[in-house]
C-alpha positions in Angstrom: 62.7 -3.3 6.2 59.1 -3.9 6.3 58.9 -7.1 5.8 61.1 -7.8 8.7 59.6 -5.7 11.6 55.9 -7.3 9.7 57.5 -11.1 10.2 58.8 -9.6 14.4 55.5 -9.2 14.3 54.1 -11.3 14.1 57.1 -13.9 16.1 56.1 -11.4 19.2 52.0 -12.8 18.7 53.4 -16.5 18.1 54.9 -16.5 22.2 51.7 -15.8 23.2 50.1 -19.0 22.5 51.8 -20.3 25.2 48.6 -19.4 26.8 45.8 -21.4 24.5 44.9 -24.9 24.3 47.8 -26.8 22.1 44.6 -27.4 19.4 46.8 -25.9 16.9 47.1 -28.3 13.2 51.3 -29.1 14.0 51.2 -28.0 17.1 53.5 -25.2 17.7 55.6 -25.1 14.5 52.3 -24.3 13.4 50.6 -20.8 15.3 54.8 -20.1 14.2 53.6 -20.7 11.2 50.4 -19.6 10.8 51.7 -16.3 12.7 54.0 -16.1 9.7 52.2 -16.1 7.3 49.6 -14.2 7.8 51.8 -11.3 9.1 53.3 -10.7 6.2 50.3 -11.3 3.6 47.9 -9.6 5.4 50.2 -6.1 5.3 51.4 -7.5 1.5 48.3 -7.3 0.3 46.8 -4.0 2.6 50.3 -1.7 0.5 48.7 -3.1 -2.6 50.8 -5.6 -2.7 54.3 -4.0 -2.1 56.9 -3.3 1.0 57.1 0.3 2.1 61.3 0.8 1.7 62.9 1.6 4.5 62.6 4.8 4.3 58.2 4.3 4.5 58.1 2.1 8.3 57.0 3.0 10.9 55.7 1.6 14.0 52.6 1.9 12.4 53.6 0.3 9.3 54.8 -3.1 11.4 51.4 -2.6 13.3 50.3 -3.1 10.6 50.7 -7.5 10.8 48.5 -6.9 14.1 45.3 -8.3 12.7 46.7 -10.3 9.9 49.6 -12.9 12.0 45.8 -12.9 15.0 43.5 -14.2 11.5 47.0 -16.8 11.0 47.0 -18.3 14.3 43.3 -18.7 14.0 42.7 -19.8 11.2 45.4 -22.8 12.0 43.6 -22.8 16.0 40.7 -24.1 13.8 42.1 -26.4 11.3 43.3 -28.8 14.2 40.4 -28.3 16.4 38.2 -29.8 14.0 40.8 -32.2 12.9 41.0 -33.5 16.7 37.2 -33.2 17.0 36.6 -35.3 14.0 39.6 -38.2 15.7 36.9 -38.2 18.8 40.1 -36.3 20.8 38.4 -33.5 21.5 37.3 -33.3 25.7 34.7 -31.0 25.5 33.5 -34.0 23.5 34.1 -36.1 25.5 31.2 -38.8 27.3 31.4 -37.8 31.2 33.1 -40.5 33.5 
């Protein structure tokens, strides 16, 4: 049950990426993958490579996925921005007209 809560928390946070510039590696789907992977891996590591049982699942266990989802999306965003910069497509680096 905790893994389900982690995934749902990552999915909920992913929805807020519509407010960010689309520089994610793989676009919005890349942000989705980064959020889900981060929201499962981070709490999994916190709990010593185990998933809490249904009786041990609380709102705090679900909240443990927040930093992981943010870290996962930040990594995917950084990779996408880096790819744009290397390809010369970054509008912030373009010369003014």
